[in-house]
N, C-alpha and C positions, 0 to 999 in steps of 0.2 A: 502492497500501499504506497510504503512513504516512499519508494524506487519511483511509483507513478507519478507523486505526484512530485517528487524532483526534476523527472525528465518535462510534465508539462513544462513546470515552469521554467526547467531552462531554455527548454524550446520556445519559448513565450516571445511574439518578434521585438518588446519594446525591449526586451534584454539580451536578442540577437542583436539591436541594431548598433545596441554599447558595446559589446564584441567585435562590428563591425568597423565603428572607429576603433578601437585599437588597432584593429589588422592592417585598417588604414596606414595608420602612423606608421608599422614595424615594413611595412613595403615601400614606404614611400610614395606615398600617394596625396596628389594637391587636393582630395576631397577639403571641402570645412566648410560649415557655417558660416556666415557673414555677421559680425558681431555684434548688429543693430536688432537681426532678426534673433540672436541667440537671446538677449536680451527682453525681446517680447514674448518668446517661449516662457522664458523664468516665471517674468511676470503674471502671463494668460494659464501657469498650471498654480501657481500660489492663491490664484483668484477661484478657479474653478475650484481646489482642496477645500479651502474653505468656504465657498456659497453650498454646495453640498453638505458640506457636515453641520451649514447652516439647516438647509432642510428638514437633516436626519434629528436635529433634535428638536422643529420644533413639531415632528408627526411622534415624538415618544411625550407621554402621558407623567409630568413630573408628577415624581412621588421622590419621597427622604434618600430610600433606596441611587434611585437617578439623580440625585444629587450629591449625595455621600463619591458615586461610583465619577462624576466629573471630576468633585476634587480629589478624591486622591490620582483619578490618570495625570491631571497638573502639576499634584503632588511628587509622583512619577517623574514627569516630565524635567520639572526645576533639579528634583534630588540626585536624579544619576547625571545630569550636566552638570550640575554643580563639583561631583565628588569625581567624576570622571574626567575634568577639567586639572586637576590637582595632581593625580598617578600622571596625566599625560604631559603638564608642564614641568617635570620631570627630566623627561627624554625630548624634545620636542619644544619648535618655536611656539610662542603665544598664539598670535593668529593659530598655527596649528593646530595645537590644542584647544580653542576655541572653539574653530568647528569641529572640528572629531568629537569633544564632549556634547556639540548642541546637535549631531546628530546620532547621537548613541542616546542622550533624554530622547533624541523624536523617536519618530516610527514610522516604516515601509506599509504604506500601502500595500503594497504585494504582499507583502510578506502577510500582512493583516487577512486580504482575501482568501491565500491558502487555508488560514487558520478558520478559516470560514468552512471553507469545503472540509476540510480536516474533521469537523464538528460536526456535517453532515454527513459521510462518511460512517462517523461511528452513533447516526441518531440523536446529538447531541443537540438541545435547547441550548439558547442566548439570547441575551433583548438586544431589540431592535436600537438602542442609545450608548452600545459598543462604539458604534459606529463615530457620534459626538464625540464622544469620552476621546476615539483616534485622529479627528481633526483639530478637537481643545486641544491635545500635545505639542501639536504643531507648535505654535506662536510662542508659548514659556518658552521651551528651549531656543529656539532662534535667542528670544529676547536676553536670556542666562548667559548663551553663546558670545552675543558683541557685547555685553556687556561688561563679561572678565575679559576680551581681546582687549578693553575703553581701555578698563582697569591697569592691567599691570602691561601691556606692551607699554615699555621703557623706551621703544625706538619709534617713539613718537615726538616730534618735534616742542608741543605742549602737554601737559596733560589733563584738563577739566573736571573745573567742580564737580563732587560725586553728584551731584542733584541734575547737571546738567547733562553726565553722564546717564542716568536713569531716563532723563526727558530725550534722548537721540536717540535710547535705544529700543522705548517705547514709540516715537513717531519715526522709527526708520522705515524707507519707502514698502521693505519687503515682509516687515512685521506689522503696518498698520496696513498692508491689502490684505493679507489670511482673515489677522481680524474684524476688520471690517464687511469683508465678504463675507463672513461668518456670522455676523449680525446683521449684512443684510438678505442672507440666505435664508437668516433665523424669524426676519419681517415679511419674508415673501411669501405670497399665497401659492397654491399649489398652481392655477392657473400661469402668472407671472412666471412663476417659476418654468413651467411647460412653455411658455414664447421666447424662452432663452436657453433650451434643452437646449437644441441644436448645437451652439457654442460652450455651454457648460457640459457638456456629456458625449453626446456625440461624435463629436473631434476631439475627445480628452484622449482617447491612446494614441491616435495621427501623430500628436503633440509629443505626445512624454517617446516617442521613438523617433521620434526628432532632439529629444532635448537630450535622451540618454543616447541617440549617436556622434554628439554635440560632445557630450561629457567622456563617451570612449576617446575621442579624439584629442580631448585636451589631456584624461587621465592616460592616451596614449604618448604622448607628447614628455609628459615629465612622470612616467613609469619607473624610472630610476628613481627616481625621488624616494618609494614607495621601497623599492629591493632594497635602496642604502641606508633603510633605516630598520633590517633585518629586523632580527626575532622579536623585540620590542612591539613592533607591529602589528607582526600575524600573532603574537600567544593571543594582544589584548585583544583582538578581534573574535580572538578564539574561548579567551578565557572568562573574560567581562559578561558580553552579552547571556551567557551561560546561567554566570552569577546569578545577575538581574532577572534573569527567567523564575531561576530556580526559590529564590526567595521572595519572590512575587505571589510564583504558586503557591509558599505557604502562607503568606500575612494577607494575602488579598481576601481569605477565610471571614476576616474584621470588615468586609465591606460588606461582599454580597457571600449567600447558599449557592447563590447557580452552579455548578460545571462551568458550565459554558463561557459562562462571562469570569468562572477565576480564569481560565485558560485564556481566554482573547489578555485579559490582565496580564499573564507571565507574557506572551506574545508578545503585544503592544511596549515591555519592557525590556523585552530581551530584542526587540529589533533594532537598526539602526535606520535611516533617513537616508535613501538616495534621489530623491525627488524635488520635495520642499528644503531641507536645508541647502542645497548646493544652486537650488534656486538662489535662494536667500544671500548665502556665503557669498556669490558669488556676486553679488551684488554691496552687500556688508562688508564683506574682508577676502577684499582682492589680496593679499598680503599672502593666503591662505591656500595651500598644495593643493588640489580639485584632485591629483597624481597622488595623493597621499590619503584621505579620507573615501571620497568613490570606494574606487576598490575593498578598500577595507571594509566597507560598507556591501558593495555588492556582490564584490570575487568571491569575500570569506563567510562572514556574516551571514551574511543572504542564506548559502545553502546549506551553514551549518545550523541554523536554525529550524530548517523545511526537513532537516532528514535527523538528529539528532536531539534536538531542541525537544519540537513537538510533544512525541511519543514520552520524551523523559519529564516534561512538566506537566502531561496528564497522568502520570503515573504518581508524581508527586503529590497529586490535587488529590486522586481514588484515594491515595495513605492516609490524607490528613481529614 
């Protein structure tokens, strides 16, 4: 079953376009995405993810379990981003540490979808509000990452006061777009959302494929940076997600007793973003190296989660 899930996701066109980008660099092709187009696609993905998350939140009947679930998701995003930053800062530059911490505090939508498929195969129920939890975990991790970079980056010409740093972090274009889109999606009626569905939903996978192609090209050009960091980056991308997933699989029982929801919390804590955070960090932290944090999240953490992680987290939940 896990081999089937692995095969289905590794043959996903969007992921294959990422590897095509890397291949294009290795064979010294002149394939490239124009910078202006790349920036537009980054903004589009943030807009679409936020809007759809707001729609899901609007469709969920609000009760205390949902409220606690949303708060727990935000706490996970902030907590994972914060503690991993200080681990990473010991070996990497501040911009790279902030970008990677944001990626691992955030979530992978593809991993989440895979986890939902896993639950459906096992016939395990879960709450629809977990999609909103996923969307809400994007922005806090980006804010924390940008904030920590602003505070600890000693290469800046001038350090800003802390209040100014917070203001810039919250009003950063990427953060503002995903939060604003979430609110707009929440306020929009079904009929209004349907009117822009061709843009927010129908073409999403196509733009995602082009975005990952661009990220593959960028990663391929800087792949040596990942290899130069050796065992540290590799072990981090394997061990930290498994630790996060196992711990959350246990402590999530304090928030909900629904097995499917606990499993999705574990997956959200264990996954790393290679869509929203790279799109945000491309704009907010240009000194961070995509050739480091994208391969860590996509080429290592993603397959580890869908092969080893999912059955491990489910086993822990069933035993606790």
